[in-house]
N, C-alpha and C positions, 0 to 999 in steps of 0.2 A: 544754566537751569538744570541740565542733566547732572552736572557735577554736584549741584546742591542736593538733588534728590538722592544721588548715590551716597553722599555723606550722611544725609538724614536717615537713609535706610541702614547704613552701617551702625550709626548711633543707636537706632531703635533695636537692631539685632543685638548689639552689645549690652543694652540695658536689660534685655531678657535673660542673657547669659550671666550677667554680673552677680545676681543672687547665688547662683550655683557655684561660681568661682569663689565668692566669699565664704560659702559653707565649706567647700573643699579646703580653702586656705586655713580656716579656723579649726576644722576637725582633723585635718591630715597634715598639712604642711607645718603648722605651728608646733604640734607635738613632736614631729620628727626633728625639726630644726632645734627645738629646745633640748631634746634628748642628746643630739649631737653636741650642742654647746656644753651642756652640763657634764658630758662624759670626759671633757678636758679640764674639769674643775674639781675642787674638793667639796662640792655642795653637800651639806648635811641637813637633814630635816629638823634638827634641834638647835642648829646654829644659824645666826642671821647673816654671817659673812662667809665668804668662800674666796678661794684664790685659784689662779690658773696653774695646773699641774702637768700639762702636756700629756704624754702617753702613759703616765704613771698608773692610771686606773686600768688601762688595757693590759699593761704588763702584770699588774696584780691579779686581774681576772684570769688571764691565760696561764699564769703560773700556779693557780689555785687548783689543787687536785679535786676539790669538791665540784668546781665548775666543769672540769674535764669529765668526771663521772656523770654529772648531770647532762652534759652534752651527749655522751654515749647512750645514756638512758633515753634521751629525746630521740636519737636516731633509731634505736630499737623500737621505741614506742610508735614512731611514725611509720617505719618500714613494715612492721608486722600488722599494724592497724590498717594500713593501706591495702596490703595483700589480702587480709581477711575481709575487709569491706568490699573490695572489688570482686573477689571470688564469690562471696555470699550474695552480694547485690546483683552481680552478673548472672549467677545461676538462678536466682529468684526471678529475674526479668525474663530469662529464656523459658522458665517453667510457666510463667503467667502468659507469655506469648502463645503457648501451645494449649492453654486451657480454653475450652469452648463454652463452658457454663460456669457462672458465678465468678467471672473474672473481676468484676467490680468489687464484690465482697472480699475476695482474697487480697486484692490490691489495697483495700481500706484497712484490713487487719494487719497487713505487713508494714504499712506506713505508720502505724501507731507509735512505735518507739521514737520516730523523728518528731512527732507532734508534741512531745512533752519537753518542758524546760529542763536544763541540766540538774538543777537542785532537786527536782522531783525524782529524776532517774537515780541520782546519787543516794538520796534518802531511801528510796524504795529498795535498791539493791543492798544497801547497808542493813536494812531490816530483813530482807530475804536470806542473806548470807551471814547474818550475825552468828558469831561463834558461841553464843549462850542460848538464844531462843530462836534462831533462824530456822525457817521451815526446811530449806534444802540441806543444811548440815545435819539436822536431826534425822531427816529422812534417809540420808546416806548411811548413817550409823545403823538405823533400824533395818535397812536393806542388807547390811553386812558388808558394804563396800569399804567402810572405815571402822576401825575398832574403837575410836574415840572421835568426838566432834571435831571436824577440821576447822582451823582458823584461817579463813580465806584472806583476811585483810591484815593479819599480824605475823604471818610466817613467810620467810623468804621463798619457800618452795611454791607457794600459791599466789602471793599477792600480785606479782606482775602479770601472770597469766590471767588472773581474775579480772584485773583492770582492762586487759586487752579484750577479753570476752565481752565485757560490758560496752567498751567503745565500738567494737565491731557490731554488736547488736544494735547500738544506737545509730551508727553511721551508714550501715548497709542499705537501709531503705532509701536514702537519698540517691545512692548509686542505682538502685533498682528502678526507681521512678524515671530517672533520666535515660537510662539504657533502654527501658521499655518504650519510652517515647521515640527514641532513635530507631528501635526495631520496627516500629509501626510506620516509619517513613520509607522503608525499603520496598521497592516495587515487587509485588508478588509474582509478576510474570517472569522475573529472573529466576526464582526458585522453580517455577514450572518448566522453564526452558532447560534448567540444569537437570531436573529429574528426567525429562525426555531424553537428554543426552547421556543419561546413565550415571550422573554424579551421585556419590554417596552423601549421607547427612554430614559427615565430617568435611568433605570437599565443599559442600554448600556453605558450611560455616566458615571455612578457611577463605574461600574466594568470593563470597557474596556478603555474608553477615559482617565479618571483621572489617573489610575495607569501608563499609558504609558507616560503622559506628566507632571506628578507631579515633577520629578527631573528638567526638563527644566524650569518649572514655578518657582520652588524653587531657582534655580540659577539666574533667572531674578530678583526675589525679592531681593536676596542678592546684586546683582549689582546695582539695582535701589535704594535700601536703602542707599548704600554708596553715590551714585550720588546725590540723592535728598536731603539727609541730608547735604551734602557739597555744595549744590547749592547756588551760589552767584550771577551770572550774571543776571539771569532772574528777580529776586526780586529787585536787586540793580538798574537795568536799568529802571524798571517800577516805583517803589515807593521809592527806596533808604532806605527802612526799615521803612518808615513812613506810615501813619501819626501818630505822637506821639509814635513811636517805635512799633506800632501794628504789623508790618510785619518784624520786625528786628529778624533775625535768628542768630545762633552762628557764622557762617562765616562773616556776616555783622558786628556783634559785634566785632569780632577779627580785622576786617579791620579798623573799627572806632577807636579802641584802638591803634592799631599798626601804622596806617598811619595818622589818624586824631589827636590823642593825642601823637604820636611819641613814645609810650611806647612799644618798641619791646619785652622787657622781659615779660611783662604782656600778650601781644598778643601771644607770644610763649607758655606761660602756657595754654592759652585758646586752642590753636591748639593741644597741648599734651593731654589735657583732652578730646578733641574731638576724637583724635586718640584712646585713651584707650577705650572710650565708644563704638566706632565703632568696635574695635577688639572684645570686649565682645559680642556685638550683632551678629557679624559674626560667632563667636564661637558657639553661641546658634543656629544660622541658620544652620551651617554645621552639628551639631549633629542631628537636625531634618532631614536634607537632607540625611544623612547616614542611618537613620531609614527608610525614604521613599524609598531609593534605595534598601534596603534589603527586604522591603515589596512589591516592585514593581512587575510587571508582570513576570512570570516565563517562 
C-alpha cells in the first residue's frame, strides 16, 4: 500500500513538472539541437534538399576574415559595455544609497532607460544624434565644439563609441537596481562598528561593502555578458553593422549569412561556435563566483 502511494505521489509530481519540461524542450533544446545538426549540413533557405558536409561549415567560418573581425568587434563591444555599465550602475547605486530625501524619485528617473523597448531607444537616439537635423549635433556646432555637424553613426571615429554610450546608458539601470538591493541587505551595525574602530570610508567599502555584494555583481556580469555578446537589435536598428562592417558583431554576421545569403548551415555553425564560446566564458565566471562565495562575509 505504501509503495502504491509513493508511486502515485511520484506520478502526480511528474505530471506537474511535465508541462515545464515540454516547454523547455520545445523552446530551448529543439532549437539548439537543430542548429547543431544543420551546422554539419549544406542547408540553404532557398533549396529543398541538403547534404552532410562534416566540418566544412566550421572551417569556412573560422577562415573568414569577416567573421574574425566580427568576433573581435563583439569582444570589444562586450568588454567596454560591461565595464561602463558596471561602473555607472555601481556608482549610481552607491549615490542612491546615501541619498536621504527623494530616493524613490531619483530611482524612478534613473530606471527609465531600462523600461523602454530596444526599438524605441534605437529610433530615439537616431533622431537625437541625426547628422542632418539631430538636436545634439547641431547644438555642438553652435557651441563651437565642432566646426561642422558631426556624423555619429556614419564615421569610423564616432560610430562605435556612440553605440557604446547608448548601450551603457541603456544597461546601467539594471546594474544599479540590483546593486542597490544588495546594498540594502548589508547590516548597518557593521558600518557603525567599523567607524568606531576608526575605519575610513575606503576601508569600509573594501572590507564590508564589496564582500557582501560581490556575488550579486558577479551574477550580473555573467548575465550581462551573455546578453551583450548576443545583442542584435540595438546595433542592427541603429547602424545595421555599418559603416563598412565597423559595428558588425557575431549575431549580425550570423543574420547576414543566414538570412541575407540564405546559407542556414553556415549560420548554424556560427551560432554553435558562439554557444561554445559563451559556455566556456560562463564556466570561468562560475569558478570565480564560487571562489568569491567561499571568501564572502562570514
